[in-house]
C-alpha positions as CSV (number, residue, x, y, z in Angstrom):
1,X,0.1,0.0,0.0
2,X,1.4,3.5,-1.0
3,X,0.7,6.4,1.4
4,X,0.6,9.8,-0.3
5,X,1.9,12.7,1.6
6,X,0.5,16.2,0.7
7,X,3.4,18.0,-0.9
8,X,2.3,21.5,0.2
9,X,0.7,23.2,3.2
10,X,-0.9,26.4,3.2
11,X,-1.9,28.8,6.1
12,X,-3.9,32.1,5.5
13,X,-5.0,34.9,7.9
14,X,-5.6,38.6,7.7
15,X,-3.7,40.8,10.0
16,X,-5.3,44.2,10.9
17,X,-2.1,46.2,9.7
18,X,-0.7,47.8,6.7
19,X,1.1,45.5,4.2
20,X,4.5,47.4,4.6
21,X,4.2,46.7,8.3
22,X,3.7,43.0,7.6
23,X,6.6,43.1,5.3
24,X,8.8,44.5,7.8
25,X,7.9,41.8,10.4
26,X,8.4,38.8,8.0
27,X,11.9,40.2,6.4
28,X,13.8,42.1,9.3
29,X,16.0,40.0,11.3
30,X,15.3,42.0,14.6
31,X,11.6,41.7,14.0
32,X,11.6,37.7,12.8
33,X,13.4,37.3,16.2
34,X,10.1,38.6,18.1
35,X,7.8,36.1,16.7
36,X,9.3,33.3,14.7
37,X,12.8,32.5,15.9
38,X,15.2,33.3,18.7
39,X,17.9,34.7,16.5
40,X,18.8,34.7,12.6
41,X,21.6,35.4,10.3
42,X,19.2,36.6,7.4
43,X,20.2,39.1,4.9
44,X,17.7,40.2,2.7
45,X,19.2,39.3,-0.6
46,X,18.5,36.8,-3.1
47,X,20.6,33.8,-3.0
48,X,21.7,34.9,0.5
49,X,22.4,31.9,3.2
50,X,20.8,32.3,6.5
51,X,20.4,30.4,9.6
52,X,17.4,30.4,12.0
53,X,18.2,29.5,15.7
54,X,15.6,28.6,18.2
55,X,17.1,28.3,22.0
56,X,16.9,24.8,23.1
57,X,15.5,23.5,19.8
58,X,18.4,23.8,17.4
59,X,18.7,25.7,14.1
60,X,17.8,25.5,10.4
61,X,19.8,26.7,7.5
62,X,18.3,28.0,4.4
63,X,18.8,30.4,1.4
64,X,16.7,33.6,0.3
65,X,15.1,32.8,-3.0
66,X,12.6,35.7,-3.9
67,X,12.1,39.2,-2.6
68,X,9.4,41.2,-4.0
69,X,8.6,43.8,-1.6
70,X,5.9,44.4,-0.2
71,X,4.3,41.4,-1.9
72,X,6.2,38.1,-1.6
73,X,9.1,36.8,0.2
74,X,10.3,33.1,-0.2
75,X,13.1,31.0,0.9
76,X,14.2,27.4,1.1
77,X,15.3,25.9,4.3
78,X,16.1,22.4,5.4
79,X,13.2,21.4,7.8
80,X,15.1,18.4,9.5
81,X,17.7,18.3,12.3
82,X,20.5,18.3,9.6
83,X,23.6,19.8,11.3
84,X,26.4,19.0,8.8
85,X,26.9,22.4,7.3
86,X,29.8,20.9,5.1
87,X,27.2,19.4,2.8
88,X,26.3,21.9,0.1
89,X,22.9,23.3,0.8
90,X,21.6,22.0,-2.7
91,X,22.6,18.5,-1.8
92,X,20.4,18.4,1.1
93,X,16.4,18.0,0.8
94,X,14.6,21.2,1.5
95,X,11.3,22.9,1.2
96,X,10.2,26.2,-0.2
97,X,8.5,28.7,2.2
98,X,6.4,31.5,0.6
99,X,4.9,34.5,2.1
100,X,2.4,36.3,-0.1
101,X,0.9,39.5,1.2
102,X,-2.3,41.1,-0.2
103,X,-4.1,44.4,0.7
104,X,-7.4,43.9,2.2
105,X,-10.2,46.4,3.4
106,X,-9.4,45.3,7.0
107,X,-5.6,44.9,6.9
108,X,-3.2,42.4,5.1
109,X,-3.8,39.0,3.9
110,X,-0.9,36.8,4.7
111,X,-0.6,33.5,2.9
112,X,2.2,31.0,4.0
113,X,2.8,28.1,1.7
114,X,5.5,25.5,2.3
115,X,6.0,23.1,-0.5
116,X,8.4,20.4,-1.4
117,X,7.4,17.7,1.3
118,X,7.3,15.0,-1.3
119,X,11.0,15.4,-2.1
120,X,12.0,14.8,1.5
121,X,13.2,11.4,2.7
122,X,10.3,8.9,2.8
123,X,11.0,8.1,6.5
124,X,10.4,11.8,7.7
125,X,8.0,13.2,5.0
126,X,4.7,12.8,6.8
127,X,6.3,13.7,10.2
128,X,7.7,16.9,8.8
129,X,4.3,17.9,6.9
130,X,2.4,17.3,10.0
131,X,4.8,19.2,12.3
132,X,5.3,22.1,9.9
133,X,1.4,22.3,9.4
134,X,1.2,22.7,13.3
135,X,4.2,25.0,13.5
136,X,2.7,27.4,10.9
137,X,-0.5,27.7,12.7
138,X,1.5,28.6,15.9
139,X,3.9,31.0,14.1
140,X,1.4,32.9,12.1
141,X,-0.7,33.4,15.2
142,X,2.4,34.7,16.9
143,X,2.9,37.2,14.0
144,X,-0.7,38.3,14.3
145,X,-0.2,38.8,18.1
146,X,3.2,40.5,17.6
147,X,1.9,43.0,14.9
148,X,-1.3,43.8,16.9
149,X,0.5,44.3,20.0
150,X,3.0,46.5,18.2
151,X,0.3,48.5,16.7
152,X,-1.5,49.0,20.1
153,X,1.8,50.3,21.5
154,X,2.3,53.0,19.0
């Protein structure tokens, strides 16, 4: 019996702030560290490598793929516990994370799509898709909470 794992996951929500403000929160390292990771080496440049670090959880390395301000930001990352950075990035299975931003009457629609789970090793595919589905629910909610609290503080 063959089990088919969904190749892409998507999370969508409307955040009641301007699109430019959401763009800053998803692309500026100091702001990413307020809702997504504990620290990052991200440089906002296509092709630039980065590392996301979570205290007590580990790190994930990646590469910036697309920058189209303030509408689309995409990166590839290695969603597993891969720690051997001597292996070239393109030789390790990765997924593509895309943030799409659209103006809405009541704020900004944020769509996060992560694709490429089908290209991960078969023994971790389902676990990664399920874990990242839950993770994006938590992290996009954290983005919403961060931006709403930030707007109230101004």
